[in-house]
VOBA-1610 file (N, C-alpha, C; in pm, whole numbers, padded with zeros to 5 digits, always signed):
BEGIN
Unk+08498-03774-04042Unk+08371-03713-04108Unk+08230-03753-04044Unk+08175-03635-04009Unk+08054-03689-03946Unk+07924-03611-04012Unk+07847-03718-04024Unk+07719-03742-04049Unk+07640-03718-04010Unk+07489-03700-04068Unk+07398-03685-03973Unk+07304-03745-04074Unk+07187-03824-03983Unk+07121-03903-04039Unk+06980-03858-04046Unk+06891-03835-04099Unk+06756-03825-04051Unk+06624-03828-04135Unk+06542-03844-04122Unk+06441-03925-04167Unk+06299-03857-04048Unk+06140-03941-04201Unk+06022-03945-04115Unk+06000-03824-04000Unk+05963-03708-04089Unk+05938-03583-03992Unk+05779-03594-04016Unk+05732-03681-04132Unk+05592-03663-04159Unk+05480-03572-04131Unk+05542-03432-04192Unk+05498-03284-04142Unk+05461-03246-04042Unk+05547-03316-03937Unk+05607-03258-03791Unk+05721-03183-03769Unk+05660-03041-03824Unk+05748-02909-03834Unk+05797-02881-03681Unk+05725-02883-03579Unk+05802-02882-03418Unk+05900-02926-03404Unk+05874-03056-03415Unk+06043-03182-03435Unk+06085-03140-03477Unk+06092-03128-03670Unk+06228-03089-03699Unk+06322-02998-03632Unk+06205-02871-03617Unk+06276-02710-03585Unk+06366-02801-03473Unk+06328-02839-03361Unk+06390-02891-03241Unk+06504-02982-03307Unk+06529-03060-03409Unk+06637-03082-03426Unk+06731-03066-03511Unk+06702-02972-03557Unk+06775-02853-03613Unk+06855-02805-03548Unk+06790-02750-03443Unk+06868-02668-03306Unk+06963-02762-03251Unk+06960-02911-03275Unk+07019-02979-03202Unk+07177-02979-03294Unk+07138-02988-03418Unk+07238-02996-03504Unk+07345-02914-03493Unk+07342-02793-03487Unk+07406-02686-03459Unk+07516-02719-03407Unk+07491-02771-03245Unk+07547-02831-03144Unk+07665-02936-03192Unk+07592-03032-03324Unk+07713-03191-03323Unk+07773-03125-03468Unk+07760-02986-03547Unk+07811-02969-03590Unk+07908-03072-03725Unk+07769-03151-03781Unk+07807-03235-03908Unk+07891-03165-03979Unk+07908-03268-04081Unk+07999-03234-04208Unk+07900-03285-04296Unk+07841-03306-04290Unk+07728-03316-04423Unk+07614-03403-04342Unk+07472-03385-04379Unk+07346-03390-04369Unk+07253-03546-04497Unk+07254-03652-04445Unk+07126-03677-04536Unk+06970-03711-04437Unk+06883-03712-04556Unk+06790-03757-04546Unk+06668-03858-04610Unk+06633-03974-04524Unk+06611-04109-04554Unk+06417-04123-04591Unk+06395-03969-04613Unk+06222-03970-04674Unk+06129-03949-04588Unk+06026-03966-04641Unk+05868-03967-04537Unk+05843-03833-04477Unk+05873-03669-04571Unk+05887-03577-04543Unk+05741-03554-04489Unk+05643-03607-04570Unk+05495-03559-04557Unk+05420-03668-04529Unk+05253-03625-04506Unk+05172-03684-04453Unk+05139-03716-04337Unk+05036-03695-04274Unk+05018-03749-04115Unk+05004-03634-04028Unk+05064-03568-04068Unk+05133-03435-03949Unk+05075-03279-04036Unk+05052-03223-03942Unk+04993-03086-03995Unk+05063-02943-04076Unk+05235-02974-04108Unk+05281-02899-04168Unk+05409-02968-04261Unk+05364-02986-04371Unk+05404-03122-04473Unk+05469-02949-04575Unk+05434-02854-04602Unk+05512-02761-04683Unk+05615-02696-04564Unk+05565-02692-04435Unk+05724-02668-04364Unk+05830-02766-04372Unk+05779-02827-04315Unk+05880-02961-04350Unk+05954-02998-04495Unk+05881-02947-04610Unk+05977-02971-04672Unk+06104-02842-04723Unk+06026-02728-04675Unk+06150-02589-04691Unk+06257-02587-04616Unk+06223-02693-04468Unk+06326-02695-04375Unk+06483-02815-04407Unk+06391-02948-04437Unk+06492-02982-04532Unk+06564-02947-04650Unk+06492-02873-04748Unk+06620-02808-04827Unk+06692-02739-04772Unk+06656-02618-04700Unk+06756-02530-04643Unk+06884-02576-04547Unk+06843-02715-04519Unk+06926-02816-04437Unk+07057-02816-04570Unk+07002-02854-04679Unk+07146-02817-04821Unk+07162-02962-04766Unk+07106-03078-04751Unk+07150-03216-04752Unk+07226-03304-04851Unk+07291-03350-04845Unk+07401-03432-04933Unk+07272-03538-05048Unk+07203-03581-04960Unk+07132-03653-05012Unk+06996-03658-04946Unk+06904-03645-05067Unk+06743-03686-04986Unk+06688-03800-05043Unk+06682-03878-04946Unk+06541-04002-05080Unk+06434-03999-05076Unk+06306-04034-05147Unk+06233-04080-05121Unk+06153-04172-05046Unk+06081-04108-04964Unk+06012-04226-04904Unk+05877-04271-04945Unk+05838-04426-04869Unk+05711-04445-04918Unk+05592-04342-04882Unk+05628-04247-04823Unk+05456-04142-04788Unk+05508-04040-04905Unk+05577-04028-04917Unk+05620-03896-05045Unk+05590-03976-05165Unk+05625-04071-05177Unk+05559-04169-05296Unk+05469-04170-05317Unk+05382-04267-05213Unk+05237-04215-05208Unk+05151-04083-05268Unk+05224-03973-05186Unk+05159-03875-05184Unk+05161-03835-05377Unk+05263-03875-05434Unk+05231-03796-05539Unk+05230-03915-05658Unk+05167-04006-05610Unk+05118-04073-05688Unk+05005-04167-05678Unk+04917-04072-05615Unk+04780-04131-05528Unk+04680-04063-05576Unk+04549-04062-05546Unk+04472-04214-05615Unk+04492-04264-05801Unk+04488-04403-05817Unk+04515-04408-05874Unk+04338-04410-05945Unk+04337-04396-06117Unk+04180-04375-06188Unk+04123-04475-06131Unk+03995-04446-06103Unk+03920-04498-06055Unk+03898-04581-05918Unk+04026-04536-05856Unk+04051-04567-05693Unk+03919-04533-05626Unk+03884-04558-05533Unk+03818-04547-05407Unk+03905-04615-05321Unk+03806-04569-05158Unk+03845-04647-05027Unk+03798-04756-05012Unk+03849-04875-04968Unk+03737-05004-04890Unk+03773-05044-04795Unk+03859-04946-04704Unk+03907-04974-04580Unk+03898-04841-04476Unk+03902-04885-04357Unk+03906-04756-04280Unk+04041-04680-04308Unk+04150-04785-04308Unk+04321-04698-04349Unk+04317-04634-04442Unk+04247-04717-04574Unk+04219-04648-04702Unk+04162-04491-04704Unk+04059-04506-04600Unk+03980-04363-04605Unk+04071-04229-04506Unk+04146-04336-04401Unk+04264-04202-04353Unk+04369-04172-04421Unk+04447-04262-04529Unk+04551-04180-04597Unk+04487-04109-04720Unk+04334-04102-04762Unk+04278-04040-04825Unk+04255-03896-04767Unk+04254-03898-04652Unk+04220-03738-04592Unk+04330-03715-04591Unk+04410-03765-04560Unk+04564-03716-04483Unk+04644-03677-04659Unk+04558-03729-04747Unk+04639-03673-04897Unk+04599-03549-04924Unk+04448-03580-04920Unk+04383-03447-04943Unk+04440-03298-04859Unk+04468-03350-04772Unk+04493-03248-04672Unk+04663-03201-04703Unk+04745-03280-04723Unk+04877-03238-04776Unk+04821-03220-04934Unk+04745-03197-04981Unk+04712-03163-05138Unk+04688-03003-05135Unk+04627-02967-05001Unk+04609-02857-04937Unk+04715-02742-04981Unk+04829-02831-04891Unk+04948-02719-04822Unk+05068-02732-04876Unk+05077-02839-04995Unk+05208-02853-05080Unk+05172-02786-05210Unk+05257-02701-05248Unk+05275-02677-05437Unk+05286-02749-05431Unk+05259-02745-05614Unk+05280-02806-05739Unk+05424-02843-05744Unk+05468-02733-05744Unk+05640-02758-05754Unk+05716-02833-05691Unk+05669-02812-05517Unk+05705-02938-05407Unk+05722-03068-05442Unk+05541-03066-05491Unk+05490-03218-05511Unk+05572-03299-05630Unk+05602-03213-05727Unk+05702-03276-05817Unk+05835-03269-05809Unk+05875-03235-05713Unk+06004-03266-05643Unk+06039-03373-05611Unk+05925-03382-05468Unk+05931-03520-05409Unk+05915-03637-05492Unk+05788-03626-05585Unk+05802-03682-05672Unk+05930-03776-05719Unk+06016-03681-05742Unk+06140-03740-05838Unk+06272-03786-05751Unk+06219-03813-05633Unk+06339-03794-05570Unk+06384-03914-05540Unk+06510-03931-05575Unk+06528-04135-05554Unk+06496-04194-05467Unk+06509-04298-05512Unk+06472-04408-05359Unk+06565-04534-05326Unk+06693-04440-05347Unk+06788-04549-05294Unk+06934-04465-05336Unk+07037-04467-05287Unk+07153-04423-05326Unk+07293-04487-05236Unk+07407-04533-05346Unk+07517-04626-05312Unk+07617-04482-05316Unk+07712-04455-05215Unk+07849-04379-05258Unk+07929-04409-05143Unk+08035-04360-05165Unk+08133-04362-05077Unk+08125-04211-04985Unk+08115-04261-04876Unk+08163-04168-04706Unk+08249-04178-04644Unk+08372-04069-04712Unk+08488-04103-04624Unk+08541-04191-04656Unk+08568-04261-04780Unk+08649-04398-04823Unk+08513-04511-04758Unk+08416-04529-04730Unk+08333-04626-04674Unk+08252-04635-04760Unk+08229-04754-04825Unk+08101-04763-04901Unk+07968-04796-04850Unk+07861-04705-04875Unk+07726-04669-04767Unk+07618-04695-04915Unk+07530-04761-04808Unk+07396-04723-04911Unk+07298-04699-04808Unk+07231-04623-04903Unk+07165-04567-04775Unk+06988-04571-04846Unk+06873-04576-04807Unk+06700-04674-04806Unk+06637-04555-04734Unk+06483-04591-04808Unk+06409-04504-04681Unk+06411-04686-04583Unk+06352-04809-04626Unk+06310-04871-04634Unk+06421-05003-04619Unk+06458-05023-04800Unk+06511-05158-04835Unk+06551-05123-04952Unk+06657-05223-04999Unk+06608-05216-05149Unk+06532-05291-05201Unk+06464-05263-05329Unk+06390-05285-05379Unk+06231-05265-05325Unk+06235-05161-05221Unk+06067-05175-05170Unk+06104-05029-05102Unk+05990-04953-05098Unk+05938-04843-04988Unk+05859-04897-04893Unk+05868-05025-04843Unk+05788-05037-04766Unk+05851-05187-04670Unk+05929-05232-04697Unk+06023-05310-04652Unk+06041-05287-04503Unk+05990-05402-04407Unk+05979-05378-04261Unk+06129-05469-04203Unk+06200-05405-04150Unk+06296-05448-04035Unk+06356-05412-03949Unk+06291-05436-03854Unk+06273-05415-03707Unk+06431-05393-03639Unk+06460-05310-03472Unk+06564-05369-03449Unk+06594-05505-03376Unk+06482-05597-03369Unk+06531-05732-03315Unk+06500-05818-03413Unk+06531-05781-03571Unk+06533-05859-03679Unk+06678-06007-03674Unk+06638-06097-03712Unk+06765-06168-03705Unk+06893-06089-03810Unk+07035-06125-03777Unk+07115-06098-03877Unk+07077-06138-04034Unk+07020-06285-04056Unk+07006-06280-04199Unk+06892-06167-04238Unk+06780-06151-04149Unk+06703-06010-04193Unk+06775-05903-04239Unk+06904-05892-04114Unk+06952-05749-04150Unk+07034-05746-04268Unk+07060-05891-04281Unk+07147-05887-04422Unk+07054-05876-04565Unk+06939-05866-04535Unk+06840-05837-04717Unk+06847-05712-04704Unk+06915-05571-04617Unk+06934-05455-04608Unk+07046-05360-04738Unk+07125-05489-04781Unk+07240-05378-04853Unk+07180-05480-04998Unk+07288-05406-05113Unk+07260-05503-05237Unk+07434-05532-05258Unk+07546-05471-05228Unk+07627-05532-05269Unk+07722-05561-05126Unk+07881-05663-05144Unk+07905-05718-05065Unk+08009-05633-05003Unk+08113-05552-05063Unk+08146-05450-05050Unk+08120-05300-04963Unk+07986-05322-04922Unk+07912-05221-04855Unk+07931-05260-04703Unk+07989-05126-04621Unk+08027-05124-04499Unk+07941-05075-04402Unk+07848-04957-04466Unk+07754-04861-04379Unk+07656-04872-04422Unk+07547-04915-04398Unk+07377-04948-04465Unk+07311-04802-04339Unk+07213-04704-04403Unk+07129-04622-04289Unk+07053-04671-04400Unk+06905-04623-04324Unk+06789-04657-04330Unk+06697-04631-04219Unk+06525-04546-04285Unk+06444-04539-04141Unk+06320-04611-04182Unk+06204-04549-04194Unk+06090-04586-04210Unk+05996-04686-04112Unk+06079-04740-04001Unk+05992-04815-03915Unk+06041-04789-03757Unk+06052-04605-03763Unk+06032-04553-03689Unk+06032-04635-03474Unk+06144-04683-03544Unk+06219-04758-03429Unk+06387-04702-03463Unk+06500-04670-03375Unk+06602-04674-03385Unk+06700-04795-03310Unk+06760-04761-03429Unk+06890-04894-03352Unk+07009-04883-03457Unk+07106-04934-03378Unk+07232-04944-03440Unk+07275-05122-03404Unk+07312-05159-03543Unk+07348-05263-03539Unk+07461-05319-03623Unk+07538-05408-03574Unk+07678-05503-03662Unk+07650-05638-03699Unk+07665-05653-03790Unk+07672-05794-03856Unk+07710-05813-04015Unk+07793-05914-04014Unk+07892-05916-04132Unk+07970-05822-04186Unk+08073-05742-04115Unk+08134-05667-04117Unk+08069-05504-04163Unk+07916-05509-04168Unk+07876-05395-04170Unk+07803-05325-04049Unk+07761-05174-04055Unk+07693-05138-03963Unk+07597-05040-04006Unk+07457-05131-03956Unk+07366-05111-04009Unk+07291-04964-03933Unk+07222-04891-03937Unk+07211-04731-03856Unk+07074-04740-03851Unk+06959-04733-03854Unk+06846-04691-03812Unk+06831-04559-03753Unk+06810-04455-03826Unk+06769-04317-03772Unk+06666-04301-03655Unk+06565-04391-03711Unk+06421-04323-03621Unk+06347-04276-03693Unk+06280-04182-03602Unk+06137-04087-03644Unk+06182-03971-03621Unk+06180-03843-03690Unk+06190-03742-03626Unk+06003-03688-03565Unk+05946-03711-03667Unk+05815-03661-03634Unk+05704-03754-03586Unk+05725-03877-03571Unk+05623-03968-03520Unk+05678-04113-03447Unk+05778-04107-03365Unk+05886-04229-03349Unk+05691-04293-03252Unk+05749-04469-03292Unk+05654-04537-03239Unk+05794-04644-03155Unk+05868-04640-03068Unk+05949-04706-03012Unk+05880-04690-02821Unk+05782-04593-02787Unk+05806-04534-02655Unk+05871-04440-02634Unk+05917-04369-02686Unk+06039-04258-02633Unk+05971-04163-02778Unk+05860-04045-02677Unk+05840-03957-02754Unk+05877-03838-02818Unk+06040-03838-02851Unk+06146-03740-02877Unk+06173-03728-02967Unk+06226-03650-03059Unk+06248-03681-03219Unk+06363-03756-03174Unk+06405-03854-03333Unk+06506-03933-03360Unk+06580-03899-03442Unk+06712-03906-03435Unk+06763-03874-03583Unk+06901-03976-03542Unk+06999-03982-03629Unk+07135-04031-03603Unk+07272-03964-03641Unk+07375-04001-03572Unk+07483-03917-03604Unk+07605-04032-03595Unk+07665-04064-03731Unk+07789-04129-03770Unk+07891-04073-03806Unk+08007-04119-03700Unk+08116-04026-03734Unk+08229-04172-03790Unk+08283-04122-03867Unk+08361-04213-03988Unk+08519-04128-04008Unk+08628-04213-03941Unk+08711-04175-03976Unk+08841-04310-04026Unk+08825-04287-04261Unk+08841-04385-04291Unk+08785-04537-04296Unk+08792-04626-04239Unk+08763-04731-04230Unk+08688-04762-04095Unk+08704-04651-04001Unk+08673-04696-03873Unk+08533-04612-03836Unk+08450-04621-03773Unk+08276-04541-03780Unk+08212-04562-03617Unk+08218-04485-03597Unk+08104-04544-03424Unk+07992-04449-03455Unk+07891-04510-03446Unk+07684-04443-03419Unk+07661-04406-03294Unk+07580-04302-03286Unk+07468-04280-03182Unk+07362-04223-03210Unk+07198-04293-03119Unk+07112-04224-03150Unk+07062-04078-03042Unk+07048-04034-03119Unk+07010-03874-03053Unk+06845-03872-02992Unk+06804-03840-02921Unk+06700-03809-02860Unk+06696-03663-02808Unk+06591-03590-02931Unk+06562-03476-02863Unk+06398-03409-02838Unk+06430-03340-02730Unk+06238-03351-02670Unk+06259-03170-02768Unk+06123-03175-02757Unk+06033-03073-02819Unk+05936-03027-02768Unk+05807-02907-02792Unk+05704-02875-02768Unk+05596-02981-02850Unk+05548-03101-02753Unk+05445-03155-02787Unk+05333-03082-02839Unk+05308-03022-02672Unk+05169-02915-02721Unk+05186-02860-02846Unk+05273-02778-02883Unk+05251-02690-02994Unk+05227-02751-03129Unk+05308-02855-03116Unk+05261-02958-03223Unk+05124-03014-03263Unk+05080-03010-03151Unk+04910-03094-03088Unk+04846-02940-03153Unk+04885-02824-03130Unk+04804-02699-03092Unk+04760-02674-03268Unk+04940-02677-03362Unk+04919-02664-03479Unk+04805-02726-03560Unk+04801-02889-03524Unk+04733-02984-03569Unk+04537-02946-03567Unk+04543-02890-03440Unk+04425-02896-03435Unk+04340-02707-03456Unk+04419-02627-03520Unk+04430-02510-03518Unk+04400-02515-03708Unk+04492-02606-03747Unk+04480-02586-03893Unk+04345-02737-03946Unk+04319-02770-03845Unk+04161-02881-03900Unk+04235-02996-03945Unk+04360-03010-03923Unk+04413-03159-03958Unk+04297-03303-03945Unk+04301-03339-04037Unk+04193-03467-03987Unk+04270-03568-03956Unk+04241-03632-03874Unk+04235-03730-03719Unk+04379-03718-03624Unk+04311-03588-03609Unk+04474-03513-03495Unk+04405-03605-03432Unk+04329-03669-03341Unk+04304-03775-03252Unk+04434-03877-03223Unk+04432-03950-03371Unk+04570-04033-03372Unk+04689-03973-03346Unk+04696-03852-03432Unk+04860-03779-03429Unk+04839-03790-03282Unk+04781-03687-03234Unk+04769-03665-03040Unk+04816-03745-02966Unk+04736-03869-03027Unk+04794-04006-02948Unk+04960-04062-02992Unk+04989-04039-03134Unk+05114-04089-03139Unk+05203-03995-03066Unk+05209-03859-03074Unk+05289-03790-03011Unk+05344-03797-02890Unk+05196-03836-02761Unk+05215-03814-02640Unk+05263-03969-02624Unk+05248-04059-02685Unk+05278-04210-02653Unk+05367-04271-02717Unk+05446-04223-02821Unk+05568-04296-02898Unk+05517-04410-02970Unk+05352-04402-02967Unk+05326-04599-03003Unk+05195-04519-03153Unk+05187-04658-03221Unk+05131-04667-03330Unk+04981-04635-03325Unk+04938-04545-03412Unk+04761-04487-03344Unk+04655-04574-03429Unk+04725-04538-03546Unk+04621-04548-03725Unk+04568-04701-03653Unk+04406-04682-03695Unk+04330-04799-03664Unk+04321-04900-03533Unk+04366-04774-03446Unk+04272-04828-03323Unk+04150-04696-03282Unk+04071-04739-03216Unk+03927-04641-03170Unk+03961-04514-03118Unk+03993-04421-03115Unk+04039-04314-03006Unk+03892-04256-03018Unk+03900-04191-02894Unk+03760-04089-02865Unk+03815-04001-02871Unk+03678-03897-02949Unk+03705-03763-03042Unk+03648-03725-02925Unk+03629-03673-02776Unk+03559-03620-02674Unk+03670-03473-02657
//
């Protein structure tokens, strides 16, 4: 069985479109999406519809999907620059995502455990019990070992950290597919993973897909997306931009 693992489009439909073209050449038997379709990019509605069109075997709710559908709490007001940025992204996405799709996002599961071609598999956005857990590629084996609940699990899939990697430890294959829309690992190509499974045998690869970054930036500017300078910096450099003092000239 060939499984495609996608995550973290963050409203970047241009990047997702390129990944979908690449998927046609990979011919996966099933697709899973591990969350964060929306927020921080110009086309959240389009990303939702494109993910739905893939008919994924599973879709997980990401931290930004969760935040968008549960934010802000009554009486809340921003108290930092980051919170002001989140509020602007929230207000933008509210204008571009239907009430029906908002309800759909907010009711997605936060984790799944299932057999994939006889392999016990756990899927998360970030990890068990948290949509915000951070486990980077350079994590220790002890940290890596916190990404599963069940001892019988042999394959763990997650996203969130925007750094793709494949790790082996304590009899488990751990795959982070990276980010399609906003990679932060220095490689600005869209990232996703392919996992080939034959009974208990597994092999994983990270695929990096070039796409029209100028188109994505132009769309963001044409739609007057807030904080477009940070989005442009992220797409060009594949580095985390939020909180940086970026020129608006």
